[in-house]
BALOBA-1460 file (C-alpha; in Angstrom, 3 decimals):
// residues 356
<rec num="1" residu="x" x="25.560" y="-13.724" z="-19.739"/>
<rec num="2" residu="x" x="22.977" y="-10.964" z="-20.219"/>
<rec num="3" residu="x" x="24.110" y="-7.944" z="-22.210"/>
<rec num="4" residu="x" x="23.636" y="-4.578" z="-20.537"/>
<rec num="5" residu="x" x="22.476" y="-1.503" z="-22.384"/>
<rec num="6" residu="x" x="22.208" y="2.073" z="-21.152"/>
<rec num="7" residu="x" x="18.956" y="3.988" z="-20.988"/>
<rec num="8" residu="x" x="18.872" y="7.805" z="-20.896"/>
<rec num="9" residu="x" x="20.418" y="9.070" z="-17.678"/>
<rec num="10" residu="x" x="23.054" y="6.350" z="-17.515"/>
<rec num="11" residu="x" x="20.997" y="3.569" z="-15.951"/>
<rec num="12" residu="x" x="22.158" y="0.100" z="-16.930"/>
<rec num="13" residu="x" x="19.247" y="-2.127" z="-17.985"/>
<rec num="14" residu="x" x="19.568" y="-5.711" z="-19.089"/>
<rec num="15" residu="x" x="18.681" y="-6.483" z="-22.679"/>
<rec num="16" residu="x" x="17.555" y="-9.866" z="-23.850"/>
<rec num="17" residu="x" x="14.829" y="-10.475" z="-21.284"/>
<rec num="18" residu="x" x="12.523" y="-8.005" z="-23.015"/>
<rec num="19" residu="x" x="12.721" y="-9.915" z="-26.292"/>
<rec num="20" residu="x" x="11.608" y="-13.085" z="-24.510"/>
<rec num="21" residu="x" x="8.711" y="-11.349" z="-22.774"/>
<rec num="22" residu="x" x="5.554" y="-13.451" z="-22.591"/>
<rec num="23" residu="x" x="1.948" y="-12.300" z="-22.725"/>
<rec num="24" residu="x" x="1.931" y="-11.832" z="-18.949"/>
<rec num="25" residu="x" x="1.619" y="-8.126" z="-18.065"/>
<rec num="26" residu="x" x="2.246" y="-7.272" z="-14.391"/>
<rec num="27" residu="x" x="-0.178" y="-4.978" z="-12.565"/>
<rec num="28" residu="x" x="0.751" y="-5.107" z="-8.887"/>
<rec num="29" residu="x" x="3.620" y="-6.252" z="-6.675"/>
<rec num="30" residu="x" x="3.367" y="-7.218" z="-2.996"/>
<rec num="31" residu="x" x="5.929" y="-8.139" z="-0.362"/>
<rec num="32" residu="x" x="5.974" y="-11.538" z="1.326"/>
<rec num="33" residu="x" x="6.470" y="-10.112" z="4.804"/>
<rec num="34" residu="x" x="10.117" y="-9.287" z="5.455"/>
<rec num="35" residu="x" x="11.360" y="-12.019" z="3.117"/>
<rec num="36" residu="x" x="13.130" y="-11.331" z="-0.206"/>
<rec num="37" residu="x" x="10.296" y="-12.997" z="-2.128"/>
<rec num="38" residu="x" x="7.496" y="-11.020" z="-3.752"/>
<rec num="39" residu="x" x="4.105" y="-11.716" z="-5.341"/>
<rec num="40" residu="x" x="3.247" y="-10.334" z="-8.790"/>
<rec num="41" residu="x" x="-0.367" y="-10.000" z="-9.929"/>
<rec num="42" residu="x" x="-1.173" y="-9.380" z="-13.575"/>
<rec num="43" residu="x" x="-2.912" y="-10.558" z="-16.713"/>
<rec num="44" residu="x" x="-2.281" y="-13.072" z="-19.437"/>
<rec num="45" residu="x" x="-4.144" y="-13.943" z="-22.609"/>
<rec num="46" residu="x" x="-6.309" y="-17.039" z="-22.095"/>
<rec num="47" residu="x" x="-7.722" y="-17.778" z="-25.509"/>
<rec num="48" residu="x" x="-10.023" y="-14.906" z="-26.537"/>
<rec num="49" residu="x" x="-10.087" y="-13.301" z="-23.062"/>
<rec num="50" residu="x" x="-7.765" y="-11.965" z="-20.389"/>
<rec num="51" residu="x" x="-7.307" y="-13.859" z="-17.146"/>
<rec num="52" residu="x" x="-5.732" y="-12.889" z="-13.840"/>
<rec num="53" residu="x" x="-2.472" y="-14.596" z="-12.851"/>
<rec num="54" residu="x" x="-0.417" y="-14.623" z="-9.654"/>
<rec num="55" residu="x" x="3.312" y="-15.367" z="-9.559"/>
<rec num="56" residu="x" x="5.594" y="-15.746" z="-6.530"/>
<rec num="57" residu="x" x="9.363" y="-15.709" z="-6.488"/>
<rec num="58" residu="x" x="12.528" y="-13.713" z="-6.096"/>
<rec num="59" residu="x" x="14.901" y="-11.929" z="-8.465"/>
<rec num="60" residu="x" x="14.412" y="-13.573" z="-11.862"/>
<rec num="61" residu="x" x="12.910" y="-16.906" z="-10.727"/>
<rec num="62" residu="x" x="9.118" y="-17.112" z="-10.370"/>
<rec num="63" residu="x" x="6.485" y="-19.836" z="-10.136"/>
<rec num="64" residu="x" x="2.797" y="-19.528" z="-10.849"/>
<rec num="65" residu="x" x="0.120" y="-19.575" z="-8.146"/>
<rec num="66" residu="x" x="-3.665" y="-19.493" z="-8.257"/>
<rec num="67" residu="x" x="-4.837" y="-15.894" z="-8.553"/>
<rec num="68" residu="x" x="-7.367" y="-14.648" z="-5.972"/>
<rec num="69" residu="x" x="-11.016" y="-14.489" z="-7.084"/>
<rec num="70" residu="x" x="-11.746" y="-11.416" z="-9.176"/>
<rec num="71" residu="x" x="-14.008" y="-10.035" z="-11.836"/>
<rec num="72" residu="x" x="-12.490" y="-10.608" z="-15.244"/>
<rec num="73" residu="x" x="-9.815" y="-7.996" z="-16.005"/>
<rec num="74" residu="x" x="-10.824" y="-5.693" z="-18.840"/>
<rec num="75" residu="x" x="-7.382" y="-4.672" z="-20.045"/>
<rec num="76" residu="x" x="-3.848" y="-6.016" z="-20.043"/>
<rec num="77" residu="x" x="-1.913" y="-5.097" z="-16.923"/>
<rec num="78" residu="x" x="-5.057" y="-4.868" z="-14.798"/>
<rec num="79" residu="x" x="-5.528" y="-6.437" z="-11.362"/>
<rec num="80" residu="x" x="-9.175" y="-7.093" z="-12.145"/>
<rec num="81" residu="x" x="-11.288" y="-6.238" z="-9.109"/>
<rec num="82" residu="x" x="-8.447" y="-6.956" z="-6.659"/>
<rec num="83" residu="x" x="-7.340" y="-3.728" z="-4.995"/>
<rec num="84" residu="x" x="-4.580" y="-4.955" z="-2.682"/>
<rec num="85" residu="x" x="-2.558" y="-8.001" z="-1.599"/>
<rec num="86" residu="x" x="-1.179" y="-8.348" z="1.959"/>
<rec num="87" residu="x" x="1.141" y="-11.276" z="2.755"/>
<rec num="88" residu="x" x="2.783" y="-12.030" z="6.106"/>
<rec num="89" residu="x" x="5.088" y="-14.618" z="4.496"/>
<rec num="90" residu="x" x="5.127" y="-16.771" z="1.368"/>
<rec num="91" residu="x" x="2.169" y="-18.861" z="2.591"/>
<rec num="92" residu="x" x="-0.313" y="-16.624" z="4.403"/>
<rec num="93" residu="x" x="-1.991" y="-13.709" z="2.695"/>
<rec num="94" residu="x" x="-5.168" y="-11.742" z="1.978"/>
<rec num="95" residu="x" x="-6.610" y="-10.124" z="-1.143"/>
<rec num="96" residu="x" x="-8.990" y="-7.155" z="-0.931"/>
<rec num="97" residu="x" x="-11.863" y="-6.728" z="-3.362"/>
<rec num="98" residu="x" x="-13.600" y="-3.354" z="-2.831"/>
<rec num="99" residu="x" x="-17.354" y="-2.767" z="-3.293"/>
<rec num="100" residu="x" x="-18.642" y="-2.824" z="-6.846"/>
<rec num="101" residu="x" x="-21.317" y="-0.245" z="-5.990"/>
<rec num="102" residu="x" x="-22.246" y="2.037" z="-3.072"/>
<rec num="103" residu="x" x="-23.802" y="0.048" z="-0.264"/>
<rec num="104" residu="x" x="-22.202" y="-3.274" z="-1.170"/>
<rec num="105" residu="x" x="-19.565" y="-4.840" z="1.055"/>
<rec num="106" residu="x" x="-15.823" y="-5.215" z="0.836"/>
<rec num="107" residu="x" x="-14.717" y="-8.792" z="0.298"/>
<rec num="108" residu="x" x="-11.510" y="-10.379" z="1.554"/>
<rec num="109" residu="x" x="-10.064" y="-13.673" z="0.376"/>
<rec num="110" residu="x" x="-7.319" y="-15.491" z="2.242"/>
<rec num="111" residu="x" x="-4.780" y="-18.155" z="1.390"/>
<rec num="112" residu="x" x="-2.793" y="-20.375" z="3.738"/>
<rec num="113" residu="x" x="-0.695" y="-22.064" z="1.046"/>
<rec num="114" residu="x" x="0.896" y="-19.272" z="-0.946"/>
<rec num="115" residu="x" x="-1.996" y="-18.813" z="-3.338"/>
<rec num="116" residu="x" x="-2.633" y="-22.423" z="-4.312"/>
<rec num="117" residu="x" x="-6.164" y="-22.009" z="-2.908"/>
<rec num="118" residu="x" x="-8.229" y="-18.988" z="-1.845"/>
<rec num="119" residu="x" x="-11.236" y="-18.825" z="0.473"/>
<rec num="120" residu="x" x="-13.694" y="-16.038" z="1.296"/>
<rec num="121" residu="x" x="-12.867" y="-14.527" z="4.691"/>
<rec num="122" residu="x" x="-15.574" y="-13.720" z="7.211"/>
<rec num="123" residu="x" x="-15.189" y="-11.252" z="10.069"/>
<rec num="124" residu="x" x="-18.729" y="-11.694" z="11.405"/>
<rec num="125" residu="x" x="-22.264" y="-10.544" z="10.437"/>
<rec num="126" residu="x" x="-22.295" y="-7.079" z="8.823"/>
<rec num="127" residu="x" x="-18.576" y="-6.644" z="9.549"/>
<rec num="128" residu="x" x="-16.279" y="-5.223" z="6.914"/>
<rec num="129" residu="x" x="-12.545" y="-4.573" z="7.031"/>
<rec num="130" residu="x" x="-10.947" y="-1.268" z="6.098"/>
<rec num="131" residu="x" x="-7.293" y="-0.903" z="7.038"/>
<rec num="132" residu="x" x="-5.284" y="-4.125" z="6.891"/>
<rec num="133" residu="x" x="-1.683" y="-4.972" z="7.848"/>
<rec num="134" residu="x" x="0.538" y="-7.914" z="8.727"/>
<rec num="135" residu="x" x="3.462" y="-8.639" z="11.002"/>
<rec num="136" residu="x" x="5.562" y="-11.803" z="10.959"/>
<rec num="137" residu="x" x="3.143" y="-13.491" z="13.384"/>
<rec num="138" residu="x" x="-0.243" y="-11.770" z="13.049"/>
<rec num="139" residu="x" x="-2.720" y="-10.118" z="10.715"/>
<rec num="140" residu="x" x="-4.435" y="-6.941" z="11.859"/>
<rec num="141" residu="x" x="-7.590" y="-5.282" z="10.521"/>
<rec num="142" residu="x" x="-9.805" y="-2.346" z="11.395"/>
<rec num="143" residu="x" x="-13.353" y="-3.718" z="11.399"/>
<rec num="144" residu="x" x="-16.710" y="-1.952" z="11.517"/>
<rec num="145" residu="x" x="-20.379" y="-2.877" z="11.228"/>
<rec num="146" residu="x" x="-21.710" y="-1.263" z="8.071"/>
<rec num="147" residu="x" x="-25.167" y="-0.895" z="6.571"/>
<rec num="148" residu="x" x="-24.134" y="1.149" z="3.541"/>
<rec num="149" residu="x" x="-21.222" y="3.299" z="2.463"/>
<rec num="150" residu="x" x="-18.139" y="3.811" z="4.683"/>
<rec num="151" residu="x" x="-19.834" y="6.911" z="6.108"/>
<rec num="152" residu="x" x="-22.531" y="4.713" z="7.662"/>
<rec num="153" residu="x" x="-20.518" y="2.345" z="9.830"/>
<rec num="154" residu="x" x="-20.219" y="1.938" z="13.572"/>
<rec num="155" residu="x" x="-18.492" y="-0.244" z="16.149"/>
<rec num="156" residu="x" x="-14.947" y="0.361" z="14.930"/>
<rec num="157" residu="x" x="-12.502" y="-2.116" z="16.431"/>
<rec num="158" residu="x" x="-8.978" y="-3.395" z="15.982"/>
<rec num="159" residu="x" x="-8.949" y="-7.106" z="15.171"/>
<rec num="160" residu="x" x="-6.069" y="-9.566" z="15.277"/>
<rec num="161" residu="x" x="-5.595" y="-13.109" z="14.015"/>
<rec num="162" residu="x" x="-2.464" y="-15.275" z="14.138"/>
<rec num="163" residu="x" x="-1.117" y="-16.188" z="10.715"/>
<rec num="164" residu="x" x="-2.151" y="-19.596" z="9.357"/>
<rec num="165" residu="x" x="-5.575" y="-19.269" z="11.021"/>
<rec num="166" residu="x" x="-8.890" y="-17.421" z="10.992"/>
<rec num="167" residu="x" x="-9.048" y="-16.885" z="14.767"/>
<rec num="168" residu="x" x="-10.025" y="-13.200" z="14.892"/>
<rec num="169" residu="x" x="-10.382" y="-11.346" z="18.196"/>
<rec num="170" residu="x" x="-10.972" y="-7.606" z="18.560"/>
<rec num="171" residu="x" x="-11.017" y="-4.597" z="20.899"/>
<rec num="172" residu="x" x="-12.953" y="-1.357" z="20.462"/>
<rec num="173" residu="x" x="-11.059" y="1.676" z="19.166"/>
<rec num="174" residu="x" x="-11.705" y="4.745" z="21.349"/>
<rec num="175" residu="x" x="-13.105" y="7.933" z="19.875"/>
<rec num="176" residu="x" x="-14.520" y="6.414" z="16.695"/>
<rec num="177" residu="x" x="-18.249" y="7.026" z="17.184"/>
<rec num="178" residu="x" x="-18.161" y="9.334" z="14.146"/>
<rec num="179" residu="x" x="-15.793" y="8.003" z="11.526"/>
<rec num="180" residu="x" x="-15.441" y="7.486" z="7.795"/>
<rec num="181" residu="x" x="-13.954" y="4.059" z="7.080"/>
<rec num="182" residu="x" x="-12.015" y="5.432" z="4.104"/>
<rec num="183" residu="x" x="-10.146" y="7.721" z="6.518"/>
<rec num="184" residu="x" x="-8.465" y="4.922" z="8.480"/>
<rec num="185" residu="x" x="-4.865" y="3.725" z="8.063"/>
<rec num="186" residu="x" x="-2.681" y="1.333" z="10.003"/>
<rec num="187" residu="x" x="0.927" y="0.203" z="10.253"/>
<rec num="188" residu="x" x="2.699" y="-2.485" z="12.273"/>
<rec num="189" residu="x" x="6.275" y="-2.882" z="13.470"/>
<rec num="190" residu="x" x="7.084" y="-5.821" z="15.707"/>
<rec num="191" residu="x" x="4.354" y="-5.972" z="18.319"/>
<rec num="192" residu="x" x="3.289" y="-2.316" z="18.036"/>
<rec num="193" residu="x" x="0.348" y="-1.095" z="15.943"/>
<rec num="194" residu="x" x="-0.303" y="2.532" z="15.006"/>
<rec num="195" residu="x" x="-3.725" y="3.707" z="13.799"/>
<rec num="196" residu="x" x="-4.537" y="7.057" z="12.255"/>
<rec num="197" residu="x" x="-8.092" y="8.173" z="11.551"/>
<rec num="198" residu="x" x="-10.090" y="11.336" z="10.909"/>
<rec num="199" residu="x" x="-13.570" y="11.700" z="12.431"/>
<rec num="200" residu="x" x="-16.390" y="12.006" z="9.885"/>
<rec num="201" residu="x" x="-17.445" y="15.207" z="11.623"/>
<rec num="202" residu="x" x="-14.242" y="16.835" z="10.378"/>
<rec num="203" residu="x" x="-12.236" y="16.859" z="13.581"/>
<rec num="204" residu="x" x="-8.471" y="16.707" z="13.822"/>
<rec num="205" residu="x" x="-6.626" y="13.555" z="12.712"/>
<rec num="206" residu="x" x="-5.960" y="11.111" z="15.518"/>
<rec num="207" residu="x" x="-2.941" y="8.857" z="15.962"/>
<rec num="208" residu="x" x="-3.082" y="6.077" z="18.541"/>
<rec num="209" residu="x" x="-0.780" y="3.225" z="19.462"/>
<rec num="210" residu="x" x="-1.558" y="-0.292" z="20.674"/>
<rec num="211" residu="x" x="0.701" y="-2.984" z="22.071"/>
<rec num="212" residu="x" x="-0.142" y="-6.300" z="20.427"/>
<rec num="213" residu="x" x="-3.559" y="-5.146" z="19.231"/>
<rec num="214" residu="x" x="-4.834" y="-4.874" z="22.786"/>
<rec num="215" residu="x" x="-6.332" y="-2.111" z="24.903"/>
<rec num="216" residu="x" x="-5.519" y="0.378" z="26.225"/>
<rec num="217" residu="x" x="-4.716" y="2.591" z="23.230"/>
<rec num="218" residu="x" x="-2.237" y="5.391" z="23.756"/>
<rec num="219" residu="x" x="-3.044" y="8.728" z="22.116"/>
<rec num="220" residu="x" x="-0.052" y="10.472" z="20.597"/>
<rec num="221" residu="x" x="0.648" y="14.126" z="19.921"/>
<rec num="222" residu="x" x="-1.123" y="15.864" z="17.022"/>
<rec num="223" residu="x" x="0.495" y="14.110" z="14.031"/>
<rec num="224" residu="x" x="-0.414" y="16.644" z="11.307"/>
<rec num="225" residu="x" x="-1.389" y="13.684" z="9.118"/>
<rec num="226" residu="x" x="-4.002" y="15.646" z="7.185"/>
<rec num="227" residu="x" x="-5.122" y="14.394" z="3.778"/>
<rec num="228" residu="x" x="-8.175" y="14.187" z="1.560"/>
<rec num="229" residu="x" x="-7.950" y="10.418" z="2.062"/>
<rec num="230" residu="x" x="-6.187" y="8.428" z="4.757"/>
<rec num="231" residu="x" x="-2.440" y="8.919" z="4.951"/>
<rec num="232" residu="x" x="-0.388" y="5.828" z="4.125"/>
<rec num="233" residu="x" x="1.847" y="5.179" z="7.125"/>
<rec num="234" residu="x" x="4.809" y="2.800" z="7.405"/>
<rec num="235" residu="x" x="6.408" y="2.003" z="10.771"/>
<rec num="236" residu="x" x="9.988" y="0.908" z="11.281"/>
<rec num="237" residu="x" x="11.853" y="-0.644" z="14.239"/>
<rec num="238" residu="x" x="12.581" y="1.859" z="16.969"/>
<rec num="239" residu="x" x="9.453" y="3.968" z="16.446"/>
<rec num="240" residu="x" x="10.263" y="5.731" z="13.169"/>
<rec num="241" residu="x" x="7.205" y="6.293" z="10.950"/>
<rec num="242" residu="x" x="7.090" y="7.458" z="7.322"/>
<rec num="243" residu="x" x="3.795" y="8.922" z="6.061"/>
<rec num="244" residu="x" x="2.352" y="9.859" z="2.669"/>
<rec num="245" residu="x" x="-0.668" y="12.189" z="2.838"/>
<rec num="246" residu="x" x="-2.712" y="13.076" z="-0.282"/>
<rec num="247" residu="x" x="-3.672" y="16.753" z="-0.057"/>
<rec num="248" residu="x" x="-5.647" y="17.384" z="-3.224"/>
<rec num="249" residu="x" x="-3.288" y="17.735" z="-6.182"/>
<rec num="250" residu="x" x="-0.203" y="17.048" z="-4.056"/>
<rec num="251" residu="x" x="1.091" y="14.292" z="-1.796"/>
<rec num="252" residu="x" x="2.957" y="15.433" z="1.319"/>
<rec num="253" residu="x" x="5.585" y="13.129" z="2.826"/>
<rec num="254" residu="x" x="6.340" y="13.307" z="6.552"/>
<rec num="255" residu="x" x="8.651" y="11.559" z="8.997"/>
<rec num="256" residu="x" x="8.790" y="11.022" z="12.749"/>
<rec num="257" residu="x" x="11.642" y="9.329" z="14.653"/>
<rec num="258" residu="x" x="9.701" y="8.981" z="17.905"/>
<rec num="259" residu="x" x="6.578" y="6.927" z="17.193"/>
<rec num="260" residu="x" x="4.424" y="9.884" z="16.211"/>
<rec num="261" residu="x" x="5.240" y="12.557" z="18.752"/>
<rec num="262" residu="x" x="6.797" y="14.970" z="16.256"/>
<rec num="263" residu="x" x="6.358" y="14.839" z="12.473"/>
<rec num="264" residu="x" x="8.539" y="16.660" z="9.953"/>
<rec num="265" residu="x" x="7.503" y="17.280" z="6.323"/>
<rec num="266" residu="x" x="10.263" y="16.729" z="3.751"/>
<rec num="267" residu="x" x="8.690" y="16.416" z="0.263"/>
<rec num="268" residu="x" x="5.628" y="17.612" z="-1.653"/>
<rec num="269" residu="x" x="5.012" y="16.164" z="-5.094"/>
<rec num="270" residu="x" x="2.181" y="16.018" z="-7.636"/>
<rec num="271" residu="x" x="-0.127" y="13.108" z="-6.878"/>
<rec num="272" residu="x" x="-0.753" y="12.411" z="-10.566"/>
<rec num="273" residu="x" x="2.881" y="12.629" z="-11.678"/>
<rec num="274" residu="x" x="3.790" y="8.952" z="-11.335"/>
<rec num="275" residu="x" x="5.999" y="9.430" z="-8.255"/>
<rec num="276" residu="x" x="6.389" y="6.785" z="-5.567"/>
<rec num="277" residu="x" x="8.133" y="6.422" z="-2.209"/>
<rec num="278" residu="x" x="9.421" y="3.258" z="-0.526"/>
<rec num="279" residu="x" x="11.006" y="3.341" z="2.967"/>
<rec num="280" residu="x" x="13.135" y="0.350" z="3.960"/>
<rec num="281" residu="x" x="14.603" y="1.321" z="7.347"/>
<rec num="282" residu="x" x="14.301" y="4.026" z="10.028"/>
<rec num="283" residu="x" x="16.593" y="6.308" z="7.994"/>
<rec num="284" residu="x" x="16.813" y="4.867" z="4.449"/>
<rec num="285" residu="x" x="14.168" y="5.238" z="1.741"/>
<rec num="286" residu="x" x="13.936" y="5.298" z="-2.041"/>
<rec num="287" residu="x" x="11.774" y="7.578" z="-4.139"/>
<rec num="288" residu="x" x="10.901" y="7.807" z="-7.827"/>
<rec num="289" residu="x" x="10.368" y="11.426" z="-8.804"/>
<rec num="290" residu="x" x="8.002" y="10.968" z="-11.758"/>
<rec num="291" residu="x" x="7.442" y="14.264" z="-13.554"/>
<rec num="292" residu="x" x="8.742" y="16.315" z="-10.612"/>
<rec num="293" residu="x" x="10.489" y="19.128" z="-12.544"/>
<rec num="294" residu="x" x="13.534" y="19.308" z="-10.270"/>
<rec num="295" residu="x" x="14.653" y="15.749" z="-11.066"/>
<rec num="296" residu="x" x="12.310" y="14.028" z="-13.571"/>
<rec num="297" residu="x" x="12.240" y="10.205" z="-13.797"/>
<rec num="298" residu="x" x="14.973" y="9.848" z="-11.183"/>
<rec num="299" residu="x" x="15.418" y="7.083" z="-8.647"/>
<rec num="300" residu="x" x="16.780" y="8.716" z="-5.510"/>
<rec num="301" residu="x" x="17.810" y="7.496" z="-2.073"/>
<rec num="302" residu="x" x="17.974" y="9.138" z="1.353"/>
<rec num="303" residu="x" x="20.102" y="7.804" z="4.178"/>
<rec num="304" residu="x" x="19.330" y="10.590" z="6.657"/>
<rec num="305" residu="x" x="15.545" y="10.234" z="7.116"/>
<rec num="306" residu="x" x="14.543" y="12.486" z="4.223"/>
<rec num="307" residu="x" x="16.781" y="15.472" z="4.933"/>
<rec num="308" residu="x" x="18.668" y="14.959" z="1.672"/>
<rec num="309" residu="x" x="18.362" y="12.746" z="-1.419"/>
<rec num="310" residu="x" x="20.901" y="11.680" z="-4.025"/>
<rec num="311" residu="x" x="20.131" y="10.378" z="-7.506"/>
<rec num="312" residu="x" x="21.003" y="6.722" z="-8.070"/>
<rec num="313" residu="x" x="19.767" y="6.278" z="-11.650"/>
<rec num="314" residu="x" x="16.958" y="7.156" z="-14.061"/>
<rec num="315" residu="x" x="14.260" y="4.560" z="-14.736"/>
<rec num="316" residu="x" x="13.469" y="3.791" z="-18.383"/>
<rec num="317" residu="x" x="9.751" y="4.603" z="-18.187"/>
<rec num="318" residu="x" x="7.894" y="7.269" z="-20.097"/>
<rec num="319" residu="x" x="7.192" y="10.611" z="-18.463"/>
<rec num="320" residu="x" x="4.151" y="10.420" z="-16.216"/>
<rec num="321" residu="x" x="4.006" y="6.616" z="-16.085"/>
<rec num="322" residu="x" x="2.666" y="5.268" z="-12.803"/>
<rec num="323" residu="x" x="5.529" y="3.547" z="-10.986"/>
<rec num="324" residu="x" x="5.549" y="1.345" z="-7.877"/>
<rec num="325" residu="x" x="8.811" y="0.801" z="-5.993"/>
<rec num="326" residu="x" x="9.268" y="-2.280" z="-3.828"/>
<rec num="327" residu="x" x="12.688" y="-2.708" z="-2.223"/>
<rec num="328" residu="x" x="13.042" y="-5.828" z="-0.074"/>
<rec num="329" residu="x" x="16.342" y="-4.562" z="1.370"/>
<rec num="330" residu="x" x="18.987" y="-1.907" z="0.713"/>
<rec num="331" residu="x" x="20.227" y="-3.612" z="-2.476"/>
<rec num="332" residu="x" x="17.403" y="-5.744" z="-3.902"/>
<rec num="333" residu="x" x="14.338" y="-4.065" z="-5.313"/>
<rec num="334" residu="x" x="11.706" y="-3.888" z="-8.030"/>
<rec num="335" residu="x" x="10.235" y="-1.064" z="-10.082"/>
<rec num="336" residu="x" x="6.840" y="-1.721" z="-11.629"/>
<rec num="337" residu="x" x="5.867" y="0.531" z="-14.510"/>
<rec num="338" residu="x" x="4.824" y="-0.634" z="-17.977"/>
<rec num="339" residu="x" x="7.254" y="-3.524" z="-17.265"/>
<rec num="340" residu="x" x="8.734" y="-5.037" z="-14.100"/>
<rec num="341" residu="x" x="12.407" y="-4.290" z="-13.445"/>
<rec num="342" residu="x" x="14.742" y="-5.821" z="-10.847"/>
<rec num="343" residu="x" x="17.922" y="-4.468" z="-9.257"/>
<rec num="344" residu="x" x="20.491" y="-6.205" z="-7.067"/>
<rec num="345" residu="x" x="22.749" y="-3.200" z="-6.467"/>
<rec num="346" residu="x" x="20.545" y="-0.537" z="-4.935"/>
<rec num="347" residu="x" x="19.082" y="0.718" z="-8.193"/>
<rec num="348" residu="x" x="22.222" y="1.440" z="-10.205"/>
<rec num="349" residu="x" x="21.518" y="-1.353" z="-12.708"/>
<rec num="350" residu="x" x="18.115" y="-2.797" z="-13.633"/>
<rec num="351" residu="x" x="17.082" y="-5.970" z="-15.447"/>
<rec num="352" residu="x" x="13.747" y="-6.814" z="-17.015"/>
<rec num="353" residu="x" x="12.280" y="-9.735" z="-15.067"/>
<rec num="354" residu="x" x="10.974" y="-12.788" z="-16.901"/>
<rec num="355" residu="x" x="7.813" y="-13.320" z="-14.828"/>
<rec num="356" residu="x" x="5.432" y="-15.492" z="-16.781"/>
């Protein structure tokens, strides 16, 4: 039996795991599709140096996998040169390694066995991938032919490959003759893909929809998804889309119930205040408020698509700490800050995980 102690704000957090903490320091968490399992990327001390480690599991039970290729991490809790993990299930996934210098290419590595082995992915000569997403059956990527920085790319197309394969096919994306690859985002729900992009010439943001990654693309109403970088969009069954748009010092959160026809803003928060947002259904989402003065360090939930939020608990992280929320369903979730916490009751009580 694990003893429970209270942190400020009344949140129950398990004691005992922290004392048994190993040298593994988590840096990133990633979902395994719609399954309750997750992947945790982080560092561990390997003799005189740090090495990257990858763990896969659920709740408090994890097993080690081979980490994707990366430059050596320079500090504990770093993901090395890996920027993002995307898994469709517990076997099939990709790891993104961004350019080390302007003009060099993005690199993607893929695994078909849950991270036991990784291979360098190829999308064709001069092709690089920007936005990347997965459904239960397919991987999707926005590809372009690049000769330098993202501002010097052409031939933007939506590519699709079934999971457990490298059989990529693609269709051209309309209206992308002038585009900055860093201004592209994508989300998938079922067999529907939404793309948002801002022309390099400074035109209005575009939101288009594709059925199964095929043409024709359907242009939607002006989405108001305006940000200094691409908005992060998350689609849900039934056409609901949640969006997070960086707008300088702030991040604006928006919601649409109708696949992008009408967006409604519901929260603006400081982009450097450690806040995070994690939608889990068309109407339910969690948020961590960070240093937001109205409710600092609070975990809150909405059940009415962002119209109102109620405080569930307060996370035991220092003010301003960067926090990542990852809820796999309404009850089970993780909060990654300086440590990795797990909840089985919707965030009321948290336990320190024993990954590593």
